[in-house]
C-alpha positions in Angstrom: 5.3 68.1 30.1 4.3 64.2 30.6 4.7 61.7 27.8 0.8 60.0 27.7 1.2 56.6 28.7 0.0 53.8 26.5 -2.1 51.2 28.0 -1.3 47.3 27.2 -4.4 46.8 26.1 -4.5 48.6 22.8 -1.8 46.1 21.3 -3.7 43.5 22.6 -6.7 44.3 20.9 -5.2 44.8 18.0 -3.6 41.2 17.9 -7.0 40.1 19.1 -8.6 42.0 16.0 -6.1 40.6 13.7 -6.1 36.7 15.1 -9.9 37.6 14.4 -10.0 38.5 11.1 -7.0 35.6 10.0 -9.2 32.9 11.4 -12.2 34.2 9.9 -10.8 34.7 6.7 -8.2 31.5 6.3 -9.6 28.7 8.8 -12.5 27.6 6.1 -9.1 26.9 3.9 -7.0 25.8 6.0 -9.9 23.1 7.6 -10.9 22.2 4.1 -7.6 21.1 3.3 -6.7 19.2 6.4 -9.7 17.3 5.9 -8.7 16.5 2.9 -5.1 15.5 3.8 -6.9 13.6 6.8 -9.5 11.7 4.1 -6.4 10.8 1.9 -4.8 9.4 4.8 -7.7 7.7 6.0 -7.9 6.2 2.5 -4.4 5.4 2.7 -4.4 4.1 5.8 -6.9 1.5 5.0 -5.6 1.0 1.6 -2.1 0.0 1.8 -3.0 -2.5 4.7 -5.8 -4.0 2.0 -3.2 -3.8 -0.5 -0.8 -6.1 1.6 -3.9 -8.5 2.5 -4.4 -9.0 -0.9 -1.3 -9.7 -2.3 -0.5 -12.0 0.6 -3.8 -13.8 -0.2 -2.4 -13.8 -4.1 1.1 -15.2 -3.1 0.1 -18.1 -0.7 -3.0 -18.9 -3.2 -0.6 -19.1 -6.0 1.5 -21.5 -3.5 -1.3 -23.7 -3.0 -2.1 -23.9 -6.7 1.8 -25.2 -7.4 1.6 -27.4 -4.4 -1.3 -28.6 -5.6 -0.7 -29.6 -9.1 2.6 -31.0 -8.3 1.1 -33.5 -5.8 -1.4 -34.1 -8.6 1.3 -34.7 -11.0 3.6 -36.6 -8.9 0.7 -39.3 -8.2 -0.6 -39.9 -11.8 0.9 -42.7 -14.2 1.1 -41.8 -17.8 0.9 -45.3 -18.8 -0.4 -48.5 -16.9 1.2 -51.6 -17.5 4.4 -52.7 -18.7 7.0 -50.3 -20.9 8.8 -51.0 -24.1 12.4 -50.2 -23.4 14.5 -49.6 -26.8 18.0 -51.4 -26.4 20.8 -49.0 -27.1 21.9 -48.4 -30.2 26.2 -48.8 -30.6 27.4 -46.8 -33.4 31.3 -47.6 -34.5 33.4 -45.8 -36.7 33.7 -46.0 -40.4 36.8 -46.5 -41.6 
């Protein structure tokens, strides 16, 4: 009595059918989640450098405003003309 030989095609066809069923069932949600991650990654890729640029511009702008205020404050006089200086008062101890 001989043992019937199995064909290699039967397991391959079964595996191919399983892979096809998985692709039909899971491909949509997987692609949707990966697409969502891709869009989030794309937004993050543009958002973080944009946030960095806004931060740098804010720091540079603040520094320029502070520098301009210092220069204008250093170049103005509070009073034009002679200034009356009071003489110092010397206190003595009462005995």
